[in-house]
TORDO-102177 format. One line per 10 residues: number of its first residue (from 1); their letters; for each residue x, y, z of C-alpha. Coordinates in nm, 3 decimals. Example, Ala and Ser with C-alpha at 12.3 -4.5 7.8 and 13.67 -1.06 7.14 Angstrom:
BEGIN
1) AS) 1.230/-0.450/0.780 ~ 1.367/-0.106/0.714
// end
This chain:
BEGIN
1) XXXXXXXXXX) -2.005/-0.872/3.979 ~ -2.279/-0.891/3.712 ~ -2.028/-0.756/3.450 ~ -1.784/-1.009/3.508 ~ -2.032/-1.292/3.472 ~ -2.144/-1.156/3.132 ~ -1.792/-1.137/3.028 ~ -1.743/-1.499/3.130 ~ -2.046/-1.593/2.924 ~ -1.922/-1.404/2.620
11) XXXXXXXXXX) -1.575/-1.538/2.627 ~ -1.707/-1.874/2.660 ~ -1.923/-1.839/2.331 ~ -1.618/-1.672/2.140 ~ -1.402/-1.972/2.256 ~ -1.657/-2.220/2.106 ~ -1.700/-1.995/1.779 ~ -1.305/-1.975/1.770 ~ -1.268/-2.338/1.778 ~ -1.515/-2.427/1.540
21) XXXXXXXXXX) -1.356/-2.151/1.291 ~ -1.028/-2.327/1.380 ~ -1.155/-2.672/1.298 ~ -1.354/-2.544/0.991 ~ -1.018/-2.372/0.865 ~ -0.785/-2.664/0.900 ~ -1.027/-2.929/0.780 ~ -1.057/-2.726/0.436 ~ -0.721/-2.774/0.229 ~ -0.605/-2.523/-0.025
31) XXXXXXXXXX) -0.588/-2.771/-0.285 ~ -0.728/-3.147/-0.316 ~ -0.669/-3.394/-0.589 ~ -0.886/-3.696/-0.625 ~ -1.090/-3.910/-0.821 ~ -1.435/-4.041/-0.702 ~ -1.598/-4.315/-0.908 ~ -1.961/-4.168/-0.975 ~ -2.096/-4.528/-0.877 ~ -2.014/-4.466/-0.498
41) XXXXXXXXXX) -2.059/-4.094/-0.506 ~ -2.390/-4.095/-0.358 ~ -2.292/-4.313/-0.073 ~ -1.993/-4.078/0.008 ~ -2.207/-3.792/0.000 ~ -2.452/-3.954/0.249 ~ -2.171/-4.084/0.483 ~ -2.009/-3.722/0.478 ~ -2.353/-3.569/0.554 ~ -2.381/-3.780/0.848
51) XXXXXXXXXX) -2.046/-3.710/0.984 ~ -2.118/-3.345/0.951 ~ -2.444/-3.399/1.137 ~ -2.298/-3.615/1.415 ~ -1.997/-3.357/1.472 ~ -2.266/-3.075/1.478 ~ -2.463/-3.249/1.726 ~ -2.139/-3.329/1.944 ~ -2.027/-2.952/1.953 ~ -2.369/-2.823/2.021
61) XXXXXXXXXX) -2.405/-3.071/2.314 ~ -2.058/-2.989/2.444 ~ -2.126/-2.608/2.432 ~ -2.468/-2.643/2.582 ~ -2.336/-2.848/2.871 ~ -2.035/-2.656/2.929 ~ -2.256/-2.348/2.935 ~ -2.464/-2.478/3.207 ~ -2.187/-2.595/3.412 ~ -2.041/-2.240/3.376
71) XXXXXXXXXX) -2.360/-2.082/3.465 ~ -2.391/-2.308/3.787 ~ -2.043/-2.200/3.886 ~ -2.128/-1.863/3.847 ~ -2.453/-1.874/4.027 ~ -2.664/-1.765/3.727 ~ -3.001/-1.904/3.692 ~ -3.094/-1.933/3.319 ~ -3.460/-1.967/3.390 ~ -3.504/-1.649/3.574
81) XXXXXXXXXX) -3.678/-1.459/3.310 ~ -3.862/-1.735/3.154 ~ -4.249/-1.761/3.170 ~ -4.363/-2.037/3.391 ~ -4.708/-2.184/3.476 ~ -4.773/-2.111/3.837 ~ -4.831/-2.437/4.045 ~ -5.174/-2.591/4.039 ~ -5.394/-2.612/4.353 ~ -5.752/-2.722/4.418
91) XXXXXXXXXX) -5.998/-2.421/4.553 ~ -6.305/-2.481/4.741 ~ -6.582/-2.232/4.737 ~ -6.661/-2.253/5.100 ~ -6.274/-2.201/5.201 ~ -6.214/-1.872/5.355 ~ -5.963/-1.728/5.102 ~ -6.171/-1.858/4.808 ~ -6.237/-1.502/4.687 ~ -5.891/-1.368/4.743
101) XXXXXXXXXX) -5.747/-1.651/4.573 ~ -5.962/-1.624/4.264 ~ -5.882/-1.243/4.233 ~ -5.522/-1.295/4.254 ~ -5.560/-1.559/3.986 ~ -5.741/-1.325/3.756 ~ -5.511/-1.042/3.825 ~ -5.202/-1.294/3.732 ~ -5.379/-1.397/3.436 ~ -5.469/-1.072/3.281
111) XXXXXXXXXX) -5.101/-0.965/3.374 ~ -4.953/-1.227/3.177 ~ -5.184/-1.196/2.887 ~ -5.075/-0.848/2.836 ~ -4.715/-0.933/2.890 ~ -4.754/-1.222/2.628 ~ -4.955/-0.987/2.382 ~ -4.664/-0.765/2.361 ~ -4.447/-0.800/2.028 ~ -4.150/-0.993/2.028
121) XXXXXXXXXX) -3.943/-0.717/1.914 ~ -4.059/-0.458/2.182 ~ -3.747/-0.304/2.355 ~ -3.658/-0.379/2.680 ~ -3.422/-0.179/2.924 ~ -3.061/-0.277/2.933 ~ -2.839/-0.205/3.249 ~ -2.522/-0.011/3.192 ~ -2.290/-0.336/3.198 ~ -2.508/-0.494/2.950
131) XXXXXXXXXX) -2.484/-0.193/2.716 ~ -2.118/-0.168/2.776 ~ -2.059/-0.511/2.684 ~ -2.239/-0.511/2.383 ~ -2.106/-0.169/2.265 ~ -1.753/-0.304/2.330 ~ -1.813/-0.602/2.078 ~ -1.944/-0.398/1.817 ~ -1.682/-0.147/1.884 ~ -1.393/-0.397/1.854
141) XXXXXXXXXX) -1.577/-0.523/1.532 ~ -1.592/-0.170/1.363 ~ -1.266/-0.038/1.482 ~ -1.079/-0.371/1.410 ~ -1.186/-0.412/1.061 ~ -1.086/-0.068/0.964 ~ -0.772/-0.005/1.196 ~ -0.629/-0.338/1.253 ~ -0.713/-0.585/0.968 ~ -0.718/-0.348/0.674
151) XXXXXXXXXX) -0.350/-0.213/0.768 ~ -0.235/-0.575/0.813 ~ -0.343/-0.680/0.463 ~ -0.229/-0.357/0.301 ~ 0.116/-0.371/0.442 ~ 0.165/-0.762/0.414 ~ 0.048/-0.749/0.025 ~ 0.276/-0.465/-0.042 ~ 0.586/-0.696/-0.118 ~ 0.910/-0.473/-0.114
161) XXXXXXXXXX) 0.758/-0.129/-0.161 ~ 0.718/-0.061/0.191 ~ 1.013/-0.010/0.408 ~ 0.831/-0.186/0.745 ~ 0.633/-0.510/0.768 ~ 0.318/-0.576/0.948 ~ 0.482/-0.725/1.222 ~ 0.663/-0.385/1.291 ~ 0.343/-0.184/1.341 ~ 0.098/-0.471/1.494
171) XXXXXXXXXX) 0.167/-0.375/1.865 ~ 0.090/-0.015/1.798 ~ -0.213/-0.096/1.593 ~ -0.359/-0.334/1.853 ~ -0.285/-0.070/2.123 ~ -0.448/0.216/1.920 ~ -0.726/0.007/1.815 ~ -0.795/-0.116/2.165 ~ -0.814/0.243/2.299 ~ -1.051/0.370/2.018
181) XXXXXXXXXX) -1.270/0.084/2.107 ~ -1.307/0.133/2.465 ~ -1.353/0.483/2.396 ~ -1.624/0.436/2.146 ~ -1.794/0.166/2.373 ~ -1.791/0.412/2.665 ~ -1.958/0.670/2.453 ~ -2.208/0.434/2.329 ~ -2.295/0.285/2.665 ~ -2.405/0.605/2.795
191) XXXXXXXXXX) -2.709/0.596/2.572 ~ -3.022/0.426/2.670 ~ -3.312/0.278/2.489 ~ -3.386/0.324/2.154 ~ -3.112/0.576/2.140 ~ -2.861/0.314/2.225 ~ -2.991/0.036/1.979 ~ -3.000/0.291/1.674 ~ -2.656/0.407/1.769 ~ -2.525/0.019/1.789
201) XXXXXXXXXX) -2.696/-0.081/1.487 ~ -2.530/0.226/1.295 ~ -2.181/0.130/1.436 ~ -2.217/-0.215/1.315 ~ -2.372/-0.139/0.962 ~ -2.028/0.103/0.923 ~ -1.827/-0.176/1.011 ~ -2.014/-0.437/0.778 ~ -2.023/-0.182/0.497 ~ -1.621/-0.140/0.537
211) XXXXXXXXXX) -1.593/-0.513/0.525 ~ -1.815/-0.556/0.224 ~ -1.666/-0.259/0.076 ~ -1.323/-0.429/0.065 ~ -1.415/-0.770/-0.003 ~ -1.670/-0.699/-0.309 ~ -1.713/-0.339/-0.392 ~ -1.343/-0.232/-0.454 ~ -1.359/-0.376/-0.826 ~ -1.171/-0.151/-1.068
221) XXXXXXXXXX) -1.000/0.072/-0.789 ~ -0.659/0.201/-0.925 ~ -0.359/0.134/-0.752 ~ -0.202/0.390/-0.521 ~ 0.022/0.575/-0.764 ~ -0.044/0.916/-0.649 ~ -0.275/1.032/-0.910 ~ -0.620/1.160/-0.800 ~ -0.908/0.919/-0.842 ~ -1.155/1.014/-1.091
231) XXXXXXXXXX) -1.492/0.924/-1.004 ~ -1.635/1.003/-1.353 ~ -1.466/0.688/-1.484 ~ -1.621/0.453/-1.235 ~ -1.965/0.594/-1.215 ~ -2.163/0.248/-1.183 ~ -1.938/0.098/-0.927 ~ -1.972/0.445/-0.740 ~ -2.355/0.441/-0.750 ~ -2.378/0.052/-0.632
241) XXXXXXXXXX) -2.146/0.130/-0.374 ~ -2.327/0.405/-0.215 ~ -2.651/0.227/-0.261 ~ -2.529/-0.077/-0.066 ~ -2.420/0.168/0.205 ~ -2.735/0.344/0.221 ~ -2.927/0.001/0.244 ~ -2.684/-0.132/0.536 ~ -2.738/0.201/0.751 ~ -3.095/0.250/0.639
251) XXXXXXXXXX) -3.186/-0.071/0.737 ~ -3.017/-0.090/1.064 ~ -3.208/0.220/1.181 ~ -3.526/0.081/1.057 ~ -3.500/-0.249/1.212 ~ -3.388/-0.079/1.552 ~ -3.709/0.130/1.528 ~ -3.944/-0.146/1.438 ~ -3.775/-0.449/1.601 ~ -3.516/-0.339/1.867
261) XXXXXXXXXX) -3.463/-0.691/2.026 ~ -3.411/-0.855/1.652 ~ -3.185/-0.557/1.564 ~ -2.972/-0.612/1.885 ~ -2.952/-1.001/1.849 ~ -2.834/-0.939/1.467 ~ -2.589/-0.689/1.579 ~ -2.408/-0.924/1.831 ~ -2.441/-1.229/1.589 ~ -2.280/-1.018/1.295
271) XXXXXXXXXX) -2.005/-0.848/1.529 ~ -1.919/-1.189/1.691 ~ -1.885/-1.392/1.357 ~ -1.690/-1.136/1.178 ~ -1.434/-1.070/1.459 ~ -1.369/-1.428/1.486 ~ -1.340/-1.466/1.098 ~ -1.084/-1.183/1.078 ~ -0.878/-1.244/1.392 ~ -0.827/-1.605/1.221
281) XXXXXXXXXX) -0.738/-1.401/0.901 ~ -0.492/-1.194/1.075 ~ -0.324/-1.480/1.264 ~ -0.260/-1.633/0.936 ~ -0.118/-1.341/0.751 ~ 0.114/-1.271/1.054 ~ 0.209/-1.640/1.051 ~ 0.335/-1.611/0.738 ~ 0.501/-1.278/0.759 ~ 0.692/-1.435/1.052
291) XXXXXXXXXX) 0.796/-1.704/0.812 ~ 0.924/-1.459/0.567 ~ 1.108/-1.271/0.830 ~ 1.272/-1.588/0.970 ~ 1.376/-1.699/0.629 ~ 1.557/-1.369/0.558 ~ 1.827/-1.320/0.796 ~ 1.856/-0.909/0.790 ~ 1.719/-0.649/0.549 ~ 1.933/-0.462/0.323
301) XXXXXXXXXX) 1.849/-0.069/0.309 ~ 1.967/0.237/0.115 ~ 2.088/0.515/0.350 ~ 2.168/0.869/0.311 ~ 2.538/0.820/0.366 ~ 2.736/1.051/0.134 ~ 2.423/1.177/-0.010 ~ 2.558/1.560/0.058 ~ 2.918/1.532/0.005 ~ 3.141/1.507/-0.317
311) XXXXXXXXXX) 3.513/1.427/-0.376 ~ 3.749/1.742/-0.415 ~ 3.884/1.589/-0.725 ~ 3.664/1.381/-0.977 ~ 3.301/1.371/-0.954 ~ 3.016/1.207/-1.171 ~ 2.661/1.300/-1.046 ~ 2.348/1.157/-1.221 ~ 2.001/1.301/-1.113 ~ 1.718/1.112/-1.225
321) XXXXXXXXXX) 1.415/1.291/-1.222 ~ 1.110/1.068/-1.228 ~ 0.878/1.076/-1.529 ~ 1.016/1.381/-1.659 ~ 0.931/1.395/-2.053 ~ 1.090/1.599/-2.294 ~ 0.754/1.724/-2.395 ~ 0.713/1.850/-2.009 ~ 1.072/1.996/-2.049 ~ 0.943/2.216/-2.351
331) XXXXXXXXXX) 0.626/2.298/-2.152 ~ 0.860/2.414/-1.874 ~ 1.067/2.612/-2.086 ~ 0.776/2.790/-2.278 ~ 0.645/2.873/-1.912 ~ 0.962/3.009/-1.818 ~ 1.254/3.026/-2.084 ~ 1.497/3.107/-1.806 ~ 1.436/2.790/-1.595 ~ 1.777/2.616/-1.699
341) XXXXXXXXXX) 1.981/2.941/-1.693 ~ 2.187/2.802/-1.401 ~ 2.255/2.471/-1.606 ~ 2.590/2.626/-1.766 ~ 2.803/2.411/-1.959 ~ 2.525/2.170/-2.026 ~ 2.366/2.028/-2.349 ~ 2.003/1.963/-2.372 ~ 1.949/1.637/-2.620 ~ 1.591/1.698/-2.739
351) XXXXXXXXXX) 1.588/1.379/-2.922 ~ 1.619/1.145/-2.642 ~ 1.485/0.773/-2.635 ~ 1.452/0.562/-2.310 ~ 1.530/0.237/-2.206 ~ 1.255/0.047/-2.023 ~ 0.947/0.159/-1.804 ~ 0.819/0.166/-1.543 ~ 1.035/0.303/-1.285 ~ 1.127/-0.027/-1.126
361) XXXXXXXXXX) 1.276/-0.137/-1.456 ~ 1.396/0.202/-1.567 ~ 1.624/0.264/-1.264 ~ 1.766/-0.083/-1.277 ~ 1.878/-0.028/-1.635 ~ 2.047/0.279/-1.530 ~ 2.233/0.126/-1.273 ~ 2.324/-0.208/-1.492 ~ 2.315/-0.080/-1.855 ~ 2.107/-0.401/-1.920
371) XXXXXXXXXX) 1.809/-0.448/-2.124 ~ 1.660/-0.822/-2.256 ~ 1.813/-0.965/-2.539 ~ 1.432/-1.079/-2.626 ~ 1.513/-1.462/-2.612 ~ 1.522/-1.529/-2.258 ~ 1.247/-1.589/-1.986 ~ 1.140/-1.328/-1.753 ~ 1.268/-1.434/-1.433 ~ 1.603/-1.574/-1.605
381) XXXXXXXXXX) 1.680/-1.202/-1.695 ~ 1.532/-1.045/-1.391 ~ 1.731/-1.234/-1.122 ~ 2.049/-1.190/-1.294 ~ 1.983/-0.809/-1.376 ~ 2.267/-0.703/-1.154 ~ 2.481/-0.992/-1.122 ~ 2.551/-1.019/-1.480 ~ 2.603/-0.630/-1.515 ~ 2.960/-0.455/-1.492
391) XXXXXXXXXX) 2.849/-0.118/-1.493 ~ 2.863/-0.019/-1.120 ~ 3.180/-0.268/-1.096 ~ 3.354/-0.075/-1.377 ~ 3.277/0.282/-1.201 ~ 3.426/0.141/-0.873 ~ 3.722/0.008/-1.031 ~ 3.808/0.329/-1.206 ~ 3.843/0.462/-0.811 ~ 3.507/0.624/-0.778
401) XXXXXXXXXX) 3.323/0.605/-0.456 ~ 2.980/0.490/-0.529 ~ 2.646/0.617/-0.393 ~ 2.334/0.509/-0.483 ~ 2.013/0.680/-0.362 ~ 1.679/0.530/-0.458 ~ 1.403/0.363/-0.298 ~ 1.301/0.138/-0.612 ~ 1.538/-0.149/-0.614 ~ 1.349/-0.369/-0.370
411) XXXXXXXXXX) 1.478/-0.719/-0.387 ~ 1.788/-0.622/-0.565 ~ 1.910/-0.362/-0.281 ~ 2.162/-0.682/-0.170 ~ 2.307/-0.701/-0.515 ~ 2.360/-0.339/-0.562 ~ 2.500/-0.329/-0.192 ~ 2.820/-0.517/-0.299 ~ 2.924/-0.179/-0.472 ~ 2.727/0.099/-0.317
421) XXXXXXXXXX) 2.891/0.231/-0.006 ~ 2.579/0.343/0.143 ~ 2.383/0.000/0.098 ~ 2.421/-0.226/0.392 ~ 2.210/-0.423/0.608 ~ 1.966/-0.250/0.827 ~ 2.118/-0.154/1.207 ~ 1.946/-0.025/1.504 ~ 1.976/0.326/1.416 ~ 1.636/0.361/1.249
431) XXXXXXXXXX) 1.379/0.539/1.479 ~ 1.040/0.489/1.313 ~ 0.766/0.778/1.366 ~ 0.522/0.526/1.502 ~ 0.219/0.809/1.551 ~ 0.286/0.938/1.221 ~ 0.251/0.605/1.062 ~ -0.049/0.500/1.227 ~ -0.219/0.816/1.101 ~ -0.108/0.750/0.764
441) XXXXXXXXXX) -0.223/0.383/0.780 ~ -0.566/0.506/0.906 ~ -0.616/0.726/0.603 ~ -0.493/0.448/0.366 ~ -0.734/0.190/0.544 ~ -1.025/0.438/0.489 ~ -0.946/0.485/0.114 ~ -0.957/0.122/0.086 ~ -1.282/0.062/0.288 ~ -1.499/0.361/0.252
451) XXXXXXXXXX) -1.767/0.396/-0.041 ~ -1.622/0.505/-0.369 ~ -1.809/0.863/-0.323 ~ -1.572/0.915/-0.033 ~ -1.229/0.777/-0.126 ~ -1.113/1.117/-0.268 ~ -1.135/1.250/0.092 ~ -0.867/0.972/0.175 ~ -0.631/1.032/-0.120 ~ -0.286/0.927/-0.085
461) XXXXXXXXXX) 0.039/0.794/-0.257 ~ 0.235/0.487/-0.154 ~ 0.530/0.700/-0.075 ~ 0.318/0.882/0.206 ~ 0.327/0.547/0.414 ~ 0.706/0.505/0.357 ~ 0.774/0.885/0.457 ~ 0.529/0.868/0.755 ~ 0.701/0.552/0.887 ~ 1.079/0.676/0.839
471) XXXXXXXXXX) 0.996/1.030/0.950 ~ 1.198/1.332/0.858 ~ 1.524/1.184/1.038 ~ 1.812/1.408/0.897 ~ 2.064/1.169/0.994 ~ 2.290/1.002/0.717 ~ 2.211/0.654/0.862 ~ 1.840/0.709/0.791 ~ 1.699/0.526/0.510 ~ 1.665/0.719/0.182
481) XXXXXXXXXX) 1.326/0.775/0.063 ~ 1.208/0.999/-0.244 ~ 1.088/1.325/-0.097 ~ 1.197/1.608/-0.319 ~ 1.053/1.876/-0.040 ~ 1.268/1.734/0.209 ~ 1.563/1.679/-0.009 ~ 1.560/2.037/-0.110 ~ 1.509/2.179/0.252 ~ 1.831/1.971/0.370
491) XXXXXXXXXX) 2.039/2.058/0.072 ~ 1.954/2.468/0.124 ~ 1.998/2.415/0.506 ~ 2.313/2.198/0.502 ~ 2.486/2.252/0.154 ~ 2.725/2.003/0.028 ~ 3.056/1.909/0.179 ~ 3.391/1.774/0.056 ~ 3.479/1.393/0.156 ~ 3.796/1.203/0.143
501) XXXXXXXXXX) 3.719/0.994/-0.172 ~ 3.960/1.008/-0.446 ~ 3.661/1.066/-0.664 ~ 3.288/1.016/-0.627 ~ 3.005/0.896/-0.793 ~ 2.642/0.975/-0.699 ~ 2.316/0.841/-0.856 ~ 2.031/1.033/-0.701 ~ 1.676/0.962/-0.758 ~ 1.401/1.237/-0.711
511) XXXXXXXXXX) 1.032/1.234/-0.773 ~ 1.073/1.498/-1.045 ~ 0.775/1.562/-1.266 ~ 0.578/1.260/-1.125 ~ 0.247/1.286/-0.956 ~ 0.137/1.346/-0.685 ~ 0.215/1.701/-0.743 ~ 0.335/1.844/-0.416 ~ 0.588/2.091/-0.496 ~ 0.571/2.443/-0.578
521) XXXXXXXXXX) 0.800/2.630/-0.819 ~ 1.052/2.703/-0.544 ~ 1.074/2.334/-0.449 ~ 0.875/2.370/-0.130 ~ 0.585/2.116/-0.021 ~ 0.202/2.249/-0.097 ~ -0.111/2.113/-0.077 ~ -0.203/2.192/-0.444 ~ 0.022/2.187/-0.756 ~ 0.034/2.071/-1.093
531) XXXXXXXXXX) 0.260/1.919/-1.347 ~ 0.458/2.258/-1.463 ~ 0.525/2.377/-1.105 ~ 0.616/2.018/-0.999 ~ 0.865/2.006/-1.270 ~ 0.993/2.358/-1.237 ~ 1.034/2.260/-0.863 ~ 1.243/1.984/-0.895 ~ 1.468/2.153/-1.160 ~ 1.499/2.433/-0.902
541) XXXXXXXXXX) 1.642/2.127/-0.662 ~ 1.885/2.032/-0.914 ~ 2.018/2.383/-0.964 ~ 2.066/2.447/-0.601 ~ 2.285/2.132/-0.618 ~ 2.491/2.279/-0.909 ~ 2.537/2.585/-0.723 ~ 2.675/2.426/-0.451 ~ 2.917/2.233/-0.651 ~ 3.008/2.572/-0.810
551) XXXXXXXXXX) 3.073/2.723/-0.455 ~ 3.296/2.412/-0.358 ~ 3.495/2.461/-0.663 ~ 3.438/2.110/-0.811 ~ 3.151/2.201/-1.085 ~ 3.412/2.266/-1.385 ~ 3.574/1.907/-1.360 ~ 3.268/1.741/-1.304 ~ 3.049/1.513/-1.529 ~ 2.680/1.570/-1.469
561) XXXXXXXXXX) 2.365/1.383/-1.610 ~ 2.015/1.496/-1.541 ~ 1.769/1.254/-1.702 ~ 1.437/1.052/-1.602 ~ 1.401/0.682/-1.563 ~ 1.139/0.713/-1.846 ~ 0.918/0.969/-1.992 ~ 0.567/0.981/-1.991 ~ 0.385/0.644/-1.955 ~ 0.062/0.512/-1.855
571) XXXXXXXXXX) -0.124/0.158/-1.851 ~ -0.151/-0.015/-2.200 ~ -0.277/-0.361/-2.246 ~ -0.129/-0.429/-2.583 ~ -0.032/-0.124/-2.797 ~ 0.120/0.197/-2.740 ~ -0.090/0.508/-2.790 ~ 0.185/0.792/-2.713 ~ 0.572/0.875/-2.759 ~ 0.774/0.870/-2.439
581) XXXXXXXXXX) 1.106/1.048/-2.443 ~ 1.302/1.108/-2.108 ~ 1.491/1.423/-2.055 ~ 1.861/1.409/-2.126 ~ 2.077/1.706/-1.986 ~ 2.478/1.637/-1.982 ~ 2.748/1.830/-1.891 ~ 3.097/1.689/-1.930 ~ 3.424/1.747/-1.735 ~ 3.535/2.091/-1.899
591) XXXXXXXXXX) 3.737/2.400/-1.878 ~ 3.620/2.684/-1.662 ~ 3.515/2.865/-1.989 ~ 3.324/2.597/-2.133 ~ 3.145/2.518/-1.787 ~ 3.053/2.868/-1.786 ~ 2.884/2.871/-2.141 ~ 2.499/2.909/-2.151 ~ 2.301/2.576/-2.218 ~ 2.296/2.438/-2.556
601) XXXXXXXXXX) 2.025/2.224/-2.748 ~ 2.116/1.926/-2.967 ~ 1.910/1.707/-3.207 ~ 2.134/1.420/-3.179 ~ 1.949/1.083/-3.177 ~ 2.077/0.956/-2.819 ~ 1.910/0.858/-2.506 ~ 1.960/0.576/-2.258 ~ 2.115/0.357/-2.517 ~ 2.422/0.586/-2.487
611) XXXXXXXXXX) 2.411/0.654/-2.091 ~ 2.600/0.356/-1.984 ~ 2.917/0.462/-2.225 ~ 2.869/0.821/-2.092 ~ 2.907/0.731/-1.739 ~ 3.207/0.496/-1.813 ~ 3.387/0.740/-2.040 ~ 3.333/1.000/-1.773 ~ 3.515/0.795/-1.492 ~ 3.802/0.719/-1.736
621) XXXXXXXXXX) 3.706/0.400/-1.815 ~ 3.686/0.177/-2.147 ~ 3.358/0.312/-2.298 ~ 3.404/0.110/-2.608 ~ 3.221/-0.194/-2.459 ~ 2.930/-0.001/-2.383 ~ 2.893/0.200/-2.697 ~ 2.908/0.578/-2.784 ~ 2.894/0.874/-2.507 ~ 2.621/1.095/-2.583
631) XXXXXXXXXX) 2.873/1.373/-2.678 ~ 3.019/1.168/-2.963 ~ 2.655/1.103/-3.114 ~ 2.624/1.289/-3.438 ~ 2.308/1.438/-3.567 ~ 2.121/1.250/-3.845 ~ 1.946/0.918/-3.897 ~ 2.005/0.649/-3.636 ~ 1.753/0.363/-3.514 ~ 1.721/0.309/-3.148
641) XXXXXXXXXX) 1.528/0.067/-2.921 ~ 1.291/0.076/-2.632 ~ 1.116/-0.179/-2.426 ~ 0.756/-0.087/-2.296 ~ 0.607/-0.295/-2.028 ~ 0.226/-0.395/-2.098 ~ -0.018/-0.439/-1.814 ~ -0.361/-0.529/-1.728 ~ -0.429/-0.265/-1.472 ~ -0.298/-0.474/-1.180
651) XXXXXXXXXX) -0.021/-0.683/-1.285 ~ 0.256/-0.641/-1.574 ~ 0.187/-0.870/-1.868 ~ 0.484/-0.854/-2.095 ~ 0.766/-0.667/-2.223 ~ 0.775/-0.543/-2.586 ~ 1.077/-0.413/-2.772 ~ 0.988/-0.108/-3.020 ~ 1.229/0.011/-3.269 ~ 1.241/0.401/-3.311
661) XXXXXXXXXX) 1.322/0.501/-3.673 ~ 1.330/0.884/-3.673 ~ 1.246/1.151/-3.396 ~ 1.133/1.010/-3.088 ~ 0.859/1.246/-3.016 ~ 0.676/1.137/-3.317 ~ 0.471/0.812/-3.257 ~ 0.463/0.725/-3.635 ~ 0.827/0.656/-3.597 ~ 0.763/0.374/-3.336
671) XXXXXXXXXX) 0.733/0.017/-3.459 ~ 0.696/-0.307/-3.288 ~ 0.984/-0.568/-3.330 ~ 0.974/-0.943/-3.302 ~ 1.095/-0.951/-2.924 ~ 0.832/-0.990/-2.685 ~ 0.864/-1.151/-2.324 ~ 0.593/-1.274/-2.128 ~ 0.588/-1.183/-1.760 ~ 0.439/-1.472/-1.550
681) XXXXXXXXXX) 0.201/-1.332/-1.279 ~ 0.359/-1.544/-0.996 ~ 0.670/-1.433/-1.113 ~ 0.621/-1.057/-1.142 ~ 0.697/-0.814/-0.835 ~ 0.396/-0.804/-0.584 ~ 0.171/-0.513/-0.662 ~ -0.110/-0.520/-0.386 ~ -0.084/-0.144/-0.088 ~ -0.372/-0.174/-0.360
691) XXXXXXXXXX) -0.533/0.009/-0.454 ~ -0.339/0.061/-0.168 ~ -0.125/-0.167/-0.255 ~ 0.193/-0.150/-0.376 ~ 0.218/0.016/-0.686 ~ 0.380/-0.122/-0.990 ~ 0.597/0.173/-1.081 ~ 0.835/0.203/-0.786 ~ 0.999/-0.102/-0.614 ~ 0.749/-0.359/-0.616
701) XXXXX) 0.597/-0.048/-0.705 ~ 0.552/0.329/-0.552 ~ 0.373/0.474/-0.845 ~ 0.224/0.357/-1.172 ~ 0.307/0.600/-1.437
// end
């Protein structure tokens, strides 16, 4: 019964705090435009101050009176533990009880003097119900900050880089957080006295530390691109973050030891206020998310349909191995000269120039054949990237069934869906792995909210979130996500099959040489790897695919392109300091003898600029409007062009065209042209999971390269 009364009083206080927060939120518009004459400004300030004081008084009176009424209803005496002067009565020396009355008054005065002399901060015993209520409030604050508020902010701010929204995981988050809070509160409430006060303060300090870390102390935290966090490049913020956490936790322990009652009061106030503030923020975020969901009738997804089948007639297969640079390939061949032995009939074009960077631009070029002309605005080109392209349409018109497998198109999925047979509106076939998603979100949240020194323990890549949510569903209707180990295992277990299409075009995007390095040389998932092993593993997966084509007898007559969305790349503010060259290996449709010859190396100056013509020539279309197929490019001098993306570390800032006059691997041959396009921040794709935010490389970005 006592616990129920305490809960009722707590809910009453929380209700008034929530109402006050709501009024304050509604009363502060995002933008206000006005001109106030300075001559009346003083009077306006006085009037507003008077209104604020009056409103505060009204709210305070309403709270106090309603609380008294509630206490009367619950039968609670608010004066039960207050010090009161005893009733005054006159004593007469000749009365029979005079001596006894004097002795009682003296004993009472001494007891009260001793009690009043006790310091205000001295601890007092709490019953289990009171301990549990306090522990539950603090547990809800700490668990909610990390395991509800952080995931909601991360997911909602990740744009199109995640395959799920905040509303998809809200209910599981609340259930998991509520369960964790109850367990933690029960454990804390078993403690007594000073131990309980110290533990309660430490939990509150941890929650407050996470709140402050996310709010103020993540300055300069790199986005989640899969690359390991180097704390040596962030020494000052790492030290300041550690000092802040030490002060918070050490201060709570010190205060609990010296002034336990003050500690308990601070814990209750901090926890209550921040629970209310964060709850209001979460409600606002979810309202925005629901509005966006209502505005979009459905979600277009890229499925695995057709991923492991080919036509028995003609086939054009394009493998895009992310961030696989020609310089990396040279290192691979130096490590293992026989790495490309299974690539019979191929030509390795060693002087290959890229098109655009990073992935979300490079992949779209490979599917459209379009780069900016240099005289348009960013959003004019970006919005029409697919609609003004004829590349995939010409492939389809040549009688080829089109399959596009990538997770980087973002809001262009719907444009590609008109021609790719495996892209369509999301159905009811998805079976998300909620437990795995919650565990990964917890890891991501800790990466964001923990001090810098501990962040490497929770290292992750944005793809981890998508892969955890989708799970390892082998069905064709499952959404395609880049996961080389999973793809390689399915390929080895199921192999390729023949379909009923007249001809098939397959565009398959894999992780390739991109970090995080999770593959060994055999293409199996491992905890620790490096660039060379990762690259060899991805090439091994492609080699297994080629072997399957040979087994089915469709290898000789197929055109196969193995390239990258771009070569090596990292963030640059205004000038390139490296040469970038995506790999380019091509096998045209050949005779059996030609398809069996060993791989050859060519120094012809080619690259992505010749890729569209190569694809159209391979499907038997008119390649002249796209340029020259790679196999027709002669060796010798040739100027090529490349669009790089400059960034401020969080947002893309501009596109800049470079002219390459000479070998692409020599940076001295790269020169800026006059073509430059500014990227407005509000128009660029969202780049928040963050750090954990979405990463500017994939989609709205899965990986910054």
